[in-house]
C-alpha positions in Angstrom: 17.3 -28.7 6.2 20.6 -27.5 7.5 21.2 -25.8 4.1 17.9 -23.9 4.4 18.8 -22.7 7.9 22.2 -21.5 6.7 20.5 -19.6 3.9 18.1 -18.0 6.3 20.9 -17.0 8.6 22.9 -15.6 5.7 19.9 -13.5 4.5 19.2 -12.3 8.0 22.9 -11.3 8.4 22.8 -9.5 5.0 19.7 -7.6 6.0 21.2 -6.5 9.3 24.4 -5.5 7.6 22.6 -3.4 5.0 20.4 -1.8 7.7 23.5 -1.1 9.7 25.1 0.7 6.8 21.9 2.8 6.2 21.8 3.7 9.9 25.4 4.8 9.7 24.6 7.0 6.7 21.7 8.6 8.6 23.9 9.3 11.6 26.6 10.9 9.4 24.2 13.1 7.6 22.5 14.3 10.7 25.7 14.9 12.6 28.0 16.2 9.9 25.9 17.0 6.8 25.9 15.7 3.3 29.5 16.9 2.6 30.7 14.4 5.2 29.4 11.4 3.2 32.2 9.3 1.7 32.4 5.6 1.3 35.3 5.5 3.7 33.4 7.4 6.5 30.3 5.3 6.0 32.3 2.1 6.3 34.0 3.3 9.5 30.7 4.5 11.0 29.0 1.2 10.2 32.0 -0.9 11.4 32.4 -2.8 8.2 35.2 -3.1 5.7 35.1 -0.8 2.7 34.9 -3.9 0.5 31.8 -5.1 2.4 30.2 -1.7 1.7 30.7 -2.1 -2.0 28.9 -5.5 -1.9 25.7 -3.6 -1.1 26.2 -0.3 -2.8 28.1 0.8 -5.9 28.9 4.3 -4.9 28.0 7.2 -2.6 25.0 8.2 -4.6 23.4 4.8 -4.4 23.9 4.8 -0.6 22.3 8.2 -0.4 19.3 7.2 -2.4 18.9 4.0 -0.4 18.9 6.0 2.8 16.2 8.3 1.4 14.1 5.4 0.3 14.5 3.7 3.7 13.6 7.0 5.5 10.5 7.4 3.4 9.2 3.8 3.6 7.2 4.4 6.9 5.4 7.3 5.2 4.7 5.3 2.1 3.2 2.5 4.1 1.1 4.8 6.3 -0.2 6.8 3.3 -1.1 3.6 1.4 -3.1 2.3 4.4 -4.8 5.6 4.7 -5.8 5.8 1.1 -7.1 2.3 0.9 -8.9 2.5 4.3 -12.6 3.0 5.1 -12.8 6.8 5.5 -14.9 9.0 3.2 -13.0 10.3 0.1 -12.8 13.9 1.3 -11.6 12.8 4.8 -8.9 10.6 3.1 -7.5 13.6 1.3 -7.5 15.7 4.5 -5.7 12.9 6.4 -3.2 12.4 3.5 -2.1 16.1 3.7 -1.9 16.0 7.5 0.0 12.8 7.6 2.4 13.9 4.9 3.3 17.2 6.6 3.6 15.7 10.0 6.0 13.1 8.8 8.3 15.7 7.2 8.2 17.9 10.3 9.1 15.0 12.5 12.1 14.1 10.3 13.3 17.6 9.4 17.0 17.3 9.8 17.4 14.1 7.7 14.7 14.8 5.1 16.0 18.4 4.4 19.4 17.0 3.5 18.2 13.9 1.5 15.2 15.4 -0.2 17.0 18.6 -1.3 20.0 16.7 -2.6 17.9 14.2 -4.6 15.9 17.1 -6.2 19.1 18.9 -7.1 21.2 16.0 -8.4 18.8 13.4 -9.5 16.6 15.4 -11.9 17.1 13.0 -14.9 15.5 10.2 -12.9 12.7 12.3 -11.7 10.1 11.3 -9.1 7.5 11.0 -11.8 9.1 7.8 -13.1 9.4 6.4 -9.6 7.1 3.4 -9.1 6.2 4.4 -5.5 5.2 7.9 -6.7 3.1 6.4 -9.5 1.4 4.0 -7.0 0.5 7.0 -4.8 -1.0 8.8 -7.8 -3.1 5.7 -8.7 -4.3 5.4 -5.1 -5.2 9.0 -4.8 -7.0 8.8 -8.2 -9.0 5.8 -6.9 -10.1 8.0 -3.9 -11.1 10.8 -6.3 -13.0 8.3 -8.5 -14.9 7.1 -5.4 -15.7 10.7 -4.5 -17.1 11.3 -7.9 -19.3 8.2 -7.6 -20.6 9.4 -4.2 -21.3 12.9 -5.6 -18.7 14.5 -3.3 -16.5 15.7 -6.2 -17.3 17.0 -9.7 -16.3 14.7 -12.6 -12.6 15.1 -13.4 -9.5 13.4 -14.9 -8.6 11.6 -11.7 -5.0 10.7 -12.6 -4.1 14.3 -13.5 -5.9 15.6 -10.5 -4.2 13.1 -8.2 -0.8 14.2 -9.5 -1.7 17.8 -8.9 -2.8 17.0 -5.3 0.4 15.1 -4.5 2.5 17.9 -6.0 0.6 20.5 -3.9 1.6 18.5 -0.8 5.2 18.2 -1.9 5.3 21.9 -2.6 4.0 22.7 0.9 6.7 20.4 2.4 9.4 22.2 0.4 8.1 25.6 1.5 8.2 24.6 5.1 11.7 23.1 4.8 13.4 25.8 2.6 11.2 28.7 3.5 11.9 28.3 7.2 8.2 28.3 7.8 7.3 25.9 10.6 3.9 27.1 11.5 1.0 24.8 12.4 0.9 21.6 10.4 -2.8 21.3 10.7 -3.3 24.8 9.2 -1.1 24.1 6.3 -2.6 20.7 5.6 -6.1 22.3 5.7 -5.0 25.0 3.3 -3.8 22.4 0.7 -7.1 20.4 0.9 -9.2 23.5 1.0 -7.7 25.0 -2.2 -7.7 21.6 -3.9 -11.3 20.8 -3.1 -12.8 24.3 -3.1 -10.6 26.4 -5.3 -9.2 29.9 -4.9 -12.3 31.8 -5.8 -13.8 33.8 -2.9 -17.1 32.4 -1.9 -19.9 34.7 -0.7 
């Protein structure tokens, strides 16, 4: 029993230490930018020995990607709950876009740094091979399939359409971040879902 308690304490301490390192990375990035990120500075900011830092992360890039993943986790959880909830399919898509844009607006400073750097330097391991991305595609595809069954949407290749929808939302985020356009989130989210569900053709 004592051995089990020791293991539990050890795991809890490891979790706290890892989270403390990620919090330190976040603080450094927001305060000093991505150029400030070195293993030495992260260790100092986190209050751990540099050797301890290497127990958890192999290099600066791994720390950076772990910080991005940790930052995005609340969004992933919220979107997953939304997509598997009880709302109608069309409402789910509208809520998805609004939730997605709101999250990135609320975390502009950190996400601008992390998201841009990952897109720029991590192209070989693209988001399309990321399991969380693929899970989101499958969940959106399930919503589209449900919409087809209900007669809300025309028959379609749901996996391809789901990827297109997610990419449209990512594109809107990137435009807001790098285009300096911080207009109404609701308006931009509505534009994504309107174009996706109704197309570009003018209706009379």
